[in-house]
C-alpha positions as MATLAB code, in Angstrom:
seq = 'MVISSDLLQNKKILLGVTGSIAIYKSLELIRLLTKAGADVRVVMSEAAKKFVTPLTFETLSANKVLDEQSESWSSDHNHIKTTQWADLFVIAPCSANTIAKLANAIADNMLLQCALAYSGKKIIAPSANTNMLANPITQGNLKMLAIANYEIISTQTKELACKSVGEGAMAEPVEIFWHIAKELLKEDFWQDRRVIVTGGGTVEKIDDVRYISNFSSGKMASALATALFCKGADVNLIATKFDTDLPKAMHKIDVASSQEMQEFVTDSIRIAKKGKLSKPSLITDKPIELIQKQPYLFMAAAVSDYIPAFVQNGKLKKEMLGTSWNLELKQNTDILKSIDKNGIKVIGFKAEMDANSAKENATLLLTNKGVDAVCLNLLANDKSFGTDDNEIEFLTKNSSVTLPRADKLSLSFQILDNAKEL';
ca = [
      19.229   12.150   -1.633;
      16.923    9.558   -3.147;
      13.342   10.870   -3.284;
      10.793    8.066   -3.248;
       8.243    7.840   -6.052;
       5.309    7.987   -3.624;
       6.475   10.898   -1.434;
       3.799   13.212   -2.893;
       1.418   10.554   -4.115;
      -2.178   11.827   -4.589;
      -1.057   15.429   -4.020;
      -2.387   17.961   -6.539;
      -0.231   20.976   -7.350;
      -1.085   23.958   -9.522;
       2.113   25.554  -10.842;
       1.980   29.104  -12.134;
       4.749   30.340  -14.430;
       5.389   33.964  -15.341;
       7.531   35.834  -17.872;
      11.034   35.300  -16.495;
      14.153   33.708  -17.951;
      14.166   31.456  -14.848;
      11.163   29.629  -16.307;
      13.498   26.910  -17.605;
      13.977   25.841  -13.966;
      10.238   25.207  -13.729;
      10.659   22.316  -16.137;
      13.023   20.612  -13.693;
      10.619   21.401  -10.829;
       7.804   19.598  -12.674;
      10.100   16.623  -13.233;
      10.895   16.444   -9.491;
       7.245   16.754   -8.495;
       5.923   14.158  -10.929;
       8.728   11.710  -10.081;
       7.628   12.041   -6.444;
       4.083   11.033   -7.429;
       2.390   14.451   -7.569;
      -0.224   15.432  -10.131;
       0.822   18.789  -11.611;
      -1.160   21.241  -13.685;
       0.334   24.430  -15.132;
      -1.192   27.873  -15.578;
       0.759   30.290  -17.772;
       0.738   34.030  -18.181;
       0.978   35.274  -21.758;
       4.457   36.661  -21.019;
       5.624   33.198  -19.973;
       4.952   31.864  -23.478;
       7.710   34.101  -24.842;
      10.208   31.817  -23.109;
       8.632   28.324  -23.152;
       5.681   27.001  -25.135;
       2.626   25.443  -23.441;
       3.346   22.177  -25.296;
       6.575   21.725  -23.317;
       4.728   21.996  -20.011;
       1.943   19.727  -21.231;
       4.495   17.095  -22.230;
       6.209   17.098  -18.815;
       3.069   17.364  -16.676;
       0.832   15.145  -18.840;
      -1.912   17.723  -18.264;
      -3.376   20.449  -20.467;
      -1.993   23.934  -19.734;
      -4.463   26.538  -18.511;
      -4.109   29.886  -20.285;
      -6.219   32.607  -21.895;
      -6.883   30.523  -24.998;
      -7.549   27.124  -23.404;
      -9.885   28.137  -20.565;
     -13.215   26.333  -20.824;
     -16.434   26.733  -18.873;
     -17.923   23.540  -20.266;
     -15.387   21.537  -18.266;
     -13.254   21.990  -15.143;
     -10.488   23.644  -17.174;
     -10.982   27.154  -15.827;
      -9.562   29.348  -13.059;
     -12.312   28.437  -10.577;
     -12.487   24.653  -10.912;
      -8.724   24.287  -11.302;
      -7.996   26.190   -8.096;
     -10.625   24.128   -6.270;
      -8.833   20.996   -7.524;
      -5.397   22.000   -6.242;
      -3.972   21.156   -2.821;
      -1.339   23.851   -3.271;
      -0.706   26.769   -5.619;
       2.934   27.566   -6.445;
       4.206   30.387   -8.652;
       7.754   29.759   -9.857;
       9.185   31.876  -11.299;
       7.312   34.881   -9.955;
       8.359   38.112  -11.694;
       8.450   41.556  -10.047;
       5.459   42.564  -12.170;
       3.442   39.576  -10.929;
       4.497   40.270   -7.318;
       3.179   43.840   -7.656;
      -0.130   42.672   -9.092;
      -0.576   39.911   -6.505;
      -0.033   42.420   -3.681;
      -2.762   44.635   -5.098;
      -5.257   41.868   -5.988;
      -5.045   42.638   -9.697;
      -6.340   39.795  -11.866;
      -5.751   40.840  -15.467;
      -4.417   37.492  -16.682;
      -5.238   33.823  -16.168;
      -2.493   33.188  -13.595;
      -3.529   36.184  -11.470;
      -7.175   35.134  -11.640;
      -6.148   31.728  -10.276;
      -4.188   33.394   -7.471;
      -7.172   35.519   -6.490;
      -9.540   32.544   -6.658;
      -7.307   30.153   -4.686;
      -8.197   30.373   -0.987;
      -5.386   28.265    0.466;
      -1.753   29.014    1.150;
       0.331   30.000   -1.858;
       4.089   29.650   -2.395;
       6.027   32.029   -4.626;
       9.628   31.839   -5.805;
      10.622   35.348   -6.957;
      12.934   35.942   -9.907;
      14.023   39.471  -10.774;
      16.942   41.761  -11.471;
      18.745   42.833   -8.278;
      17.583   46.456   -8.476;
      14.014   45.487   -9.311;
      13.923   43.119   -6.336;
      15.561   45.630   -3.970;
      13.217   48.423   -5.028;
      11.385   49.615   -1.872;
       8.015   49.141   -3.552;
       8.836   45.535   -4.471;
      10.026   44.911   -0.915;
       6.807   46.433    0.380;
       4.790   44.190   -1.919;
       6.630   41.107   -0.633;
       5.876   42.116    2.964;
       2.221   42.530    2.031;
       2.133   39.045    0.514;
       3.870   37.541    3.552;
       0.931   38.534    5.746;
      -1.625   37.472    3.122;
      -1.110   33.693    3.245;
       1.862   33.614    0.888;
       5.140   31.840    1.608;
       8.072   33.500   -0.125;
      11.101   31.367   -0.999;
      14.306   33.389   -0.784;
      16.172   34.223   -3.972;
      19.889   33.515   -4.370;
      22.946   35.553   -5.326;
      24.549   34.552   -8.626;
      25.127   35.806  -12.156;
      21.772   36.918  -13.557;
      20.545   36.919  -17.150;
      21.587   40.570  -17.434;
      25.198   39.407  -16.734;
      25.390   41.277  -13.436;
      26.056   39.360  -10.226;
      23.616   39.957   -7.410;
      20.539   38.885   -5.467;
      17.444   37.948   -7.441;
      18.004   34.552   -9.025;
      15.167   32.107   -8.395;
      15.850   29.365   -5.866;
      16.948   26.033   -7.299;
      14.134   23.607   -8.231;
      15.077   21.098   -5.510;
      14.810   23.829   -2.844;
      11.351   24.814   -4.110;
      10.464   21.112   -4.121;
      11.289   20.781   -0.402;
       9.179   23.830    0.473;
       6.283   22.281   -1.445;
       6.784   18.926    0.292;
       6.859   20.640    3.682;
       3.574   22.425    3.038;
       1.865   19.250    1.817;
       3.303   16.813    4.382;
       3.416   18.868    7.577;
       1.904   17.153   10.592;
       0.607   18.662   13.807;
       2.626   16.336   16.055;
       5.972   17.373   14.553;
       5.160   20.908   13.447;
       7.298   23.464   15.328;
       8.687   20.715   17.568;
      12.394   21.130   18.219;
      14.329   18.098   17.028;
      18.074   17.438   16.997;
      19.607   14.902   14.594;
      23.261   13.864   14.628;
      25.023   12.043   11.824;
      28.240   10.946   10.194;
      31.400    9.441   11.638;
      33.420   11.709   13.904;
      36.941   12.702   12.876;
      39.592   12.435   15.612;
      42.923   14.135   14.908;
      46.242   12.316   15.308;
      48.207   15.321   14.097;
      47.431   18.219   11.781;
      47.258   16.001    8.678;
      46.098   12.591    9.967;
      42.998   11.346   11.754;
      41.007    8.254   12.673;
      37.354    7.888   11.740;
      34.846    5.307   10.450;
      32.827    4.556    7.317;
      29.541    6.183    8.377;
      28.184    8.218    5.432;
      25.713   10.398    7.332;
      22.981    9.574    4.778;
      20.556    8.166    7.352;
      20.829   11.294    9.485;
      20.358   13.543    6.446;
      17.268   11.567    5.443;
      15.851   11.758    8.970;
      16.419   15.505    9.154;
      14.787   15.970    5.738;
      11.746   13.910    6.765;
      11.440   16.024    9.910;
      11.744   19.196    7.826;
       8.903   17.952    5.617;
       6.815   17.220    8.718;
       7.284   20.819    9.858;
       9.710   20.236   12.727;
      12.228   22.844   13.857;
      15.114   20.524   13.028;
      18.817   20.995   13.705;
      21.144   18.590   11.860;
      24.554   18.287   13.533;
      26.804   16.145   11.376;
      30.248   15.490    9.969;
      28.870   14.526    6.554;
      25.758   15.637    4.671;
      23.882   14.052    1.790;
      23.325   16.051   -1.390;
      20.336   18.319   -2.151;
      19.254   18.880    1.451;
      16.782   21.734    2.078;
      18.773   24.959    2.405;
      16.165   26.280    4.820;
      16.979   23.449    7.252;
      19.388   24.381   10.046;
      22.674   22.500    9.748;
      25.859   22.511   11.834;
      29.017   21.043   10.336;
      31.283   19.458   12.948;
      34.328   17.174   12.867;
      35.410   15.743   16.215;
      33.347   14.037   18.886;
      34.184   16.906   21.230;
      32.694   19.421   18.792;
      29.640   17.233   18.369;
      29.142   16.897   22.118;
      29.403   20.661   22.623;
      26.836   21.439   19.930;
      24.483   18.622   20.992;
      24.589   19.741   24.635;
      23.975   23.361   23.670;
      21.175   22.400   21.254;
      19.425   20.310   23.909;
      19.603   23.228   26.335;
      18.046   25.550   23.750;
      15.419   22.969   22.723;
      14.213   22.612   26.310;
      13.652   26.329   26.755;
      10.005   27.391   26.814;
       8.858   30.476   24.948;
       7.333   33.429   26.767;
       4.124   34.961   25.546;
       3.061   38.577   25.869;
       1.342   39.532   29.159;
      -2.252   38.259   29.208;
      -5.390   40.210   29.949;
      -5.536   38.826   33.505;
      -1.916   39.364   34.540;
       0.896   41.729   33.658;
       3.468   38.900   33.833;
       4.516   36.896   30.788;
       3.023   33.404   30.726;
       5.264   30.504   29.777;
       3.747   28.676   26.836;
       3.590   24.895   26.732;
       6.537   23.705   24.657;
       6.294   20.488   22.686;
       8.689   17.929   24.103;
      11.881   17.957   22.012;
      13.440   14.876   20.392;
      17.022   13.762   19.779;
      17.883   11.227   17.066;
      21.482   10.188   17.766;
      22.430    8.636   14.419;
      26.079    9.744   14.484;
      28.828    7.129   14.616;
      30.936    8.578   17.426;
      34.458    7.164   17.774;
      34.762    4.801   20.752;
      38.466    5.597   21.068;
      40.454    8.736   20.267;
      44.188    9.494   20.155;
      45.575    9.988   23.660;
      47.940   12.733   22.546;
      47.171   14.950   19.565;
      50.361   16.243   17.971;
      50.899   19.692   16.486;
      52.142   19.830   12.921;
      52.922   16.662   10.975;
      54.573   13.607   12.512;
      57.547   12.579   10.387;
      57.999    8.910    9.494;
      61.755    9.376    9.954;
      61.068   10.271   13.576;
      58.502    7.467   14.108;
      60.649    4.692   12.703;
      59.639    1.486   10.907;
      56.779    0.762   13.345;
      54.435    3.065   15.230;
      52.242    2.296   18.208;
      49.452    4.849   18.349;
      48.112    5.231   21.888;
      44.326    5.573   22.133;
      42.035    6.372   25.038;
      38.369    5.629   25.542;
      36.181    8.452   24.300;
      33.347   10.141   26.172;
      30.044    8.417   25.419;
      27.898   11.335   24.214;
      24.656    9.366   24.178;
      25.181    8.142   27.728;
      26.406   11.413   29.197;
      23.869   13.921   27.879;
      20.992   15.132   30.069;
      17.913   13.264   28.878;
      15.377   14.828   31.242;
      12.498   16.365   29.305;
      13.609   15.048   25.921;
      12.812   11.899   23.947;
      15.997   10.175   22.773;
      16.334    7.620   19.978;
      19.719    5.944   19.603;
      21.125    4.117   16.579;
      23.086    0.878   16.735;
      25.022   -0.669   13.840;
      25.852   -4.369   14.274;
      27.371   -7.066   12.077;
      26.769  -10.185   14.180;
      23.162  -11.278   13.638;
      23.293  -13.555   16.701;
      24.053  -10.803   19.210;
      22.804   -7.703   17.380;
      19.383   -7.417   19.013;
      20.749   -8.177   22.489;
      23.426   -5.498   22.126;
      20.915   -2.965   20.821;
      18.474   -3.717   23.660;
      21.221   -3.032   26.211;
      21.293    0.586   25.019;
      17.774    1.071   26.362;
      18.917    0.464   29.919;
      22.646    1.234   29.835;
      22.238    4.594   28.144;
      18.689    5.489   29.180;
      17.285    6.027   25.694;
      13.615    5.700   24.760;
      14.172    3.655   21.590;
      16.923    2.157   19.467;
      17.105    1.829   15.696;
      19.059   -1.348   14.998;
      20.875   -1.491   11.678;
      22.259   -4.941   10.865;
      25.165   -4.552    8.448;
      26.088   -7.320    6.030;
      29.686   -6.135    5.497;
      31.773   -2.999    5.009;
      29.937   -2.331    1.717;
      26.732   -1.694    3.714;
      27.951    1.824    4.488;
      26.805    4.662    2.248;
      23.945    2.791    0.573;
      20.771    4.636   -0.426;
      18.461    2.114    1.230;
      18.318    0.365    4.584;
      16.334   -1.870    6.920;
      15.751   -0.941   10.562;
      14.427   -2.715   13.630;
      12.802   -0.151   15.911;
      13.221   -1.329   19.511;
      11.683   -0.081   22.746;
      11.506   -1.717   26.168;
       8.109   -3.175   25.305;
       8.124   -3.717   21.562;
      10.091   -4.518   18.437;
       8.985   -3.364   14.970;
      10.788   -4.345   11.776;
      10.798   -1.567    9.213;
      11.334   -3.263    5.827;
      14.090   -2.232    3.439;
      13.376    1.014    1.669;
      15.153    4.145    0.523;
      16.392    6.055    3.549;
      13.935    8.942    3.200;
      10.935    6.583    3.123;
      12.440    4.653    6.026;
      12.821    7.899    7.966;
       9.102    8.614    7.716;
       8.448    5.140    9.151;
      10.866    5.822   12.014;
       9.053    9.094   12.762;
       5.692    7.305   12.856;
       7.065    4.907   15.491;
       8.829    7.665   17.405;
       5.505    9.492   17.860;
       4.286    6.610   20.026;
       7.074    6.900   22.619;
];
């Protein structure tokens, strides 16, 4: 996934690093954040310096490190002014010792003083030995932090520094990056809204070893789902192919055939339309149905128009088929046309190669398939598939907006801005 250089432009992030071997991952996290346009400052505990020197962090962040020795009250380089400067405070890695002190409001080092002084939401990425993390007191501390305006990024199971394999390794830098982006870019319109995105070319079996498909890479759908994740949506990506480095916290369903895709899309729409029930109110003993934000469906998948009429078991032998083979196909179910669109906003995608008829064909989708908008993608040739950038024309019954060529993640944010107006 290509991350645009202005994704986090003008965002100010204070990164705290503690004494953990996982601190080397923080260097990659800084690289990701600064490449995305963020301004990063680092605060170090004294234990952190045993693993990486302040100079290394200063070189990558282009900012002076805040620690016990560098704190100054004649400038803004102190734990009060620095925390007032930051839009977000992230601690990665966060050791078990730091977790315990955070949960008890202990501020006996510079990083902990920053945590106590920072009034906004804080994100921590724990890193600890399996037994230290599983210790009931550590688990209790994490629960305490979860209700005290901390977001805790799950650890992962892998070989740890102690050579044992288990839970406790810090999340990968790109996963922490997406959690940071989500906190900084979330938007009220999309936050907690249920959104379904489909992507990739469906795979239709001929026999157990052969299939027909198309060149769709699924990158546009992955970018759309990632943009929605960053906006705070409850997104469900249903696809045959996925781009690299997607947020692990994003819900994904891997499918192959158009039938599988239709089943999961239909079920997801049904779930998305369900309202949530609140607890009984003070004026009635019956649960009150809460107002649910209207769900969205972005149908970016390239569903096969035709599928094999008869799927064979096993492998068809060329000796049995002969020197020529006529494969019988039948017209496939049109998922976009057949789904129930009541109560849900639907945006279709249309790939065309003929510039003369492209817009007319895309506009027909608005009426023929009852969608609210169409994203027209004019392909130059077969090499247009799988590229990292794109250009889209966003069409509705009353308007046409050209979204200029950009990387697919940036383009996705533009699509979402137009989709809000439907």
